Residue, then its C-alpha position, 0 to 999 in steps of 0.5 A: m559822622n556817627d561821632l556826633h551822636g550825643a554832641g549835646a553832652f559836650d562841655p558847654a565851655m568848650i563847644g560854646a566858644v566854637l558856636e558863638n563865633l558862627g555868623q549863621g544860625i546852626s542846629v543839629f538834630d539826631a536820628e530821632l529828631h532830637l536837638a543835639l547842637w545849636n548856637r546863639r544865632f539860631i535862637e536870635m534869628f527865630g526869636f525863641p524865648d529864653g529857656f525854650i531851646r533845650l537839649g533833646m527837644d523834639f524837632g516838632q516843638i520848634i516847628r510848632f512854635n514857628a507856626e504859632k508865631g505865623d512864620y508859615g502863614p495861615c495853616d492847620i498847625d497840627a497838619l503842618v507839624e506832621f508834614r514837616i516831621a515826615q519831610a525831616r525824617r527823609f534826611l535829604p539835602h535841601r536848600i530853601e528860602r522862607t519869608r517869615s511873618d516879619g518880612s525877613i527872608i531866611e535861607i535854610i541849607g540842610n544836609p544829612l549826617p551819615g550817622g543819622g540826623f541832619v545839620s542845618t544852617y540859617s542865613d538872613v538873606t533879606v538884604a541880599r535879596q533886596v540888593a538883588g532886586n535893586l540890581r535887577q532894576s539897575n540892569d533894566r536901566l542899563d538895558q534901556m541905556v544900551e538900547r538908547r545908545t544903540r539907536a544913537l550910535r548905529e555905526s558902532e554896532d559891532r562894539h555895542r554887540a560886544y558890550a551886549e555879550i559882556l552884559e549878558a555874561t554879567v547877568h548870568h553870574m548874578p547874584q554874586g559880586v561880578c566885575v568884567f575887565d577887558s583885555d587891557l585890564r580896564l574895568v568894563v562893568a561891575n555890579e554894586q554887590m561887588f563893591d559892597l562885598l569887597q568894601v571897595p569905594k563906589s568911586f572906583n565903579v567907573p568904566g576904564k578904571p585900571f585893574e592895577d588901581f583895585m589891586l593897589f587899594n587892596a594892598q594899601r589896606g593890608d589885604y595882602g599882608p605886610g610888604d610893599p603895596l606897589e610890588q604886591a599890586r604889580r605881581r597881581v597885575e602880572v598874574a591877571s594878564l595871563m588870563k587864566p581861570h582861577v579859584l581862590e579864597r581871600t580873607l578880608p581884614d574884617g575876617r570874612v572869607i570871599e571865594v573868588r572865581g575868575n574866567p577869561i572871555p576869549g579875546r575880550g578880558f575876563i569876568s570874576t565873581f565874588t561869593d561870601v563863604t564865611a558862614r559856610r567855612q565857619a560851619e564846616e570848621a565847627l562840624r570838624e571841631a565837633a567831630v574831633m571833640a565827639r571822637a575825643m569824648l567817645d575815646a574817654p577812659g572807661l567808655i566802650v563803643f561799637l558800631i556794628t551790623l545786625d550780624g555783628t560785623i564791626i563797622d567802627l569802634n573806639e579805643g575803649g572797645a578795642a581794649s575791651l577785646r584786647r586787640r588793635k582797633e585796626a584789626l577789629i574793623g570788619a571782624n565779627i564781634l559775636q565770634i570774638m566774645p565768649p559764646e555765652v556772652s555772645a548769645r546774650r548780646a545777640a538776644y538784646a540786639q534782636l530785642a532792640v531791633a524788634e522794638g525799634h528803640a534803644i534798650h538798656f541792660e546790665d551784663e556780667v563778663h569775667n566777674r565784671w559788670y557792665e551797663i550797656t545801651v543798644t541803639p538801632y539805626p534804620a538803614d537808608p535804601g542801599e545801606v546796611p542796618r546798624l547798631l550802636i553799642i555803648s557800655h561802661e563798667v559798673t563793677h564797683r557799683h554792683r559790689a557796693e550794692q551787694r555790700l549794702r544788701e548784706a548790711k541791710a540783711m544783717a541789720e534786719s536780722a539784728n532788729r528781729s533778734k532785738t525784738d524777740f529778746l525784748a518780747a521774751m525779757s518783757h514776759e519774764l519781767r512781768t511775773p515778778l513785777n506783778a508780785i512786787i506791785g501786789f505786795s507794795e499795794i498790800i503794804s501801802r493799804e495796810m491790808f495785814g495791819p498797820v505798818g506806820e506812815r514811813y512804810r506806807s510811803y515806801g509802799n506807795d513809792i514801790n507801787g508807783a515805780g512798779q506801775h511805771l515799769l509795767a507800763m514801759i514793759n507793756d509798751i515794749l511788748d506792744i511795739s514788738r507785737i506790731e513789728i512781728g505782725v501779730f497785733t490785733l485791734s479790738e474795734e468798738t463804737i464810741s463817740p469822740r466826745e466820750l473819748a475826749e472826756s475820758c482822756l482829759r479826766l485822767i490827765t487833769s490831776r497831772a495838769e493841775q500839779g504843773s499849773i497847766h490850763l487844759i482846753d476841751a475843744v471837742s464838739p458833742d455833736l460829732p458822729p461816732l467812731r469805730v476804733d480800738v477804744r483802749r488803744t485810741k485812749q492810750i494814744l490820746i493820753n500819751l499825747l496829752g501827757n507829753a504836752v503837759k510834761f513839756t509845757p512850763a507852768g502857766g501854759s496851756v494844752a488843748l484837745s480838739g476834734c473834727r471831721s477831715d476834708d476826706g470824710g475821716f476824723v482828726f484829733g489834735v493835741s496842741d500845747t504852748g510848750i518848749g517845741m521841737s526842731p525838725d531833727e528833734i521830731t525825727i528823734a522823738l518818733a524813733p523807738f527809744g528816742q529822747v529829746d533833751s528838752g532842757l527842762d527837769r522832767r516830772f515824768e520820766g519815759a523810755g522814748l516809746g510813747l510817740p513811736l507806739a502812738k504812731s504805729l497804732m494809728e497806722l494800724h487803724g489805717g490812719s496817720l500821726d503828724i507833728s508840727s512844732v516851733p522851738g520856743e512856741g509849742t507843738t501840735v500833734t495831729i492824728r487822722f482816722p480814715p473815713e471808714t472809721v466814721m459811723v455816719s448811719p445808725a446801722a453802722a454805729s452798732g456797738e458790737r465789738t469786732e476783732r481786726p487782725t493787723 
């Protein structure tokens, strides 16, 4: 029965067809008391809410639910759950009846599974118990009638004594359906449950009714299949007249299966009992089918399964296990797996097995055999008294995944190497470009200012253009150098104390001219009474000017750009730059935050850029221990928020000292 392990992983469409045909509730718990299998009737009988029952849930959760619902009456719920779990872990066969809070009576039959765990069936026997009570009352009345007739007909004592023996035999065979026919095959007595169970009219419950009438009724109803009803009834009367013990099963037209047991009463006819075994047969069939499907799943291609003892003796295995050892399955039963495997593999597997037994739960690991990788699970199963402890080993090959992971690691290493080379190259080239560029900027400034004499308006204009282009290129090179230094971890922050108000005024002053040229309205929303910040002032200004410049750049004429500042909920400080510009989509935000990433805005840019501003601002904020976040709606605008951590906010006079400090990053 170890094949039932993991039954919860079956295809729902396949197992559902079986479970939904069960007339009884059924549940299967594995050796760890986790729910592995159940049907709809199980949920209905206990009134579990939708979604409550799920694969792998603990047995204790179900007990707790029923206890909280009052099915066990007043009790200490925690103690009850602990007691029920302890009982369940004994895995002993049991049959109990439980009267629930709504008055219904549930018959619970549980049987252990050889592989660990147990299967339980649940039958609502409320009506049966009520009928049994009614039957006991009927028997009491019958006893009273017998007593009255005995007193009235003392001359028939022998005949009444025989009837008393028959009635006593009838009582002993309760609560199944019972009937007694005499040696002439005429009805002596029958209980009502027999008529209900076999769906025979109550009008037949008349002493002296011929047995043949019952058989003819069944034949005409089709109980015996196609054929002549009279002939079918006659053959059954002939068999009954032999008065031989018999046990058989009948399937009624409605699909119910009835077990019929007949025993002769020496010299007085025979007694028959009728038991509805439909649920039991369905449960047995369901378990057989579940076992077949479990075996089919275990024999799925690529799955390797072994059940072994602690010393490595193979108890059972699937076809995949046999194929992995290149031997026939039959030849491997009883062999020692550790002696079949290569010595180095056996040593590793034995160590893992010992670890699983020592820890008392399943362990997972990966192992290599002949240049192929396998993912392996070893699960220990404690033995019952007199049994040998076992280990369930399930594995499957993951060589393709390992090779893919190796290729990914190699690709990552190559990418990181290329990125380092790129950073080193940019840093080297930027240093090489700065020297001649500074000369160009200097000479263009001499020309534009006519420091060596008049040059004319035309050449002054050339000088201004050269100087502006040089300054722009120098700023771009400086940004590249900053990003390179941050990437290689040699960037140093120079921290000073400054008020947020001063920062705001300085940055807005530098951006005002650009905003006026574009007819952009600047809004200063930074309060003057905020505590000072201890930050790298030059880099913080660089961040804010970059964000304000971007906001002005991508806001059409007539729009607005606002700079705000306030304390954050965690005690830090937040600057926000908001605009009413063109906005960005989430994908465009990702591009904008990547080095050299440029978003096609759809507008003619008044200030070109290399796509370094936002990535550099984000990196500088992270060096401060803070963050940069962007929220934007296309066509409505963008808000960029930079957050400084609480330790940058100077809340006391001593902390607000203006002394400059260097903080390596």
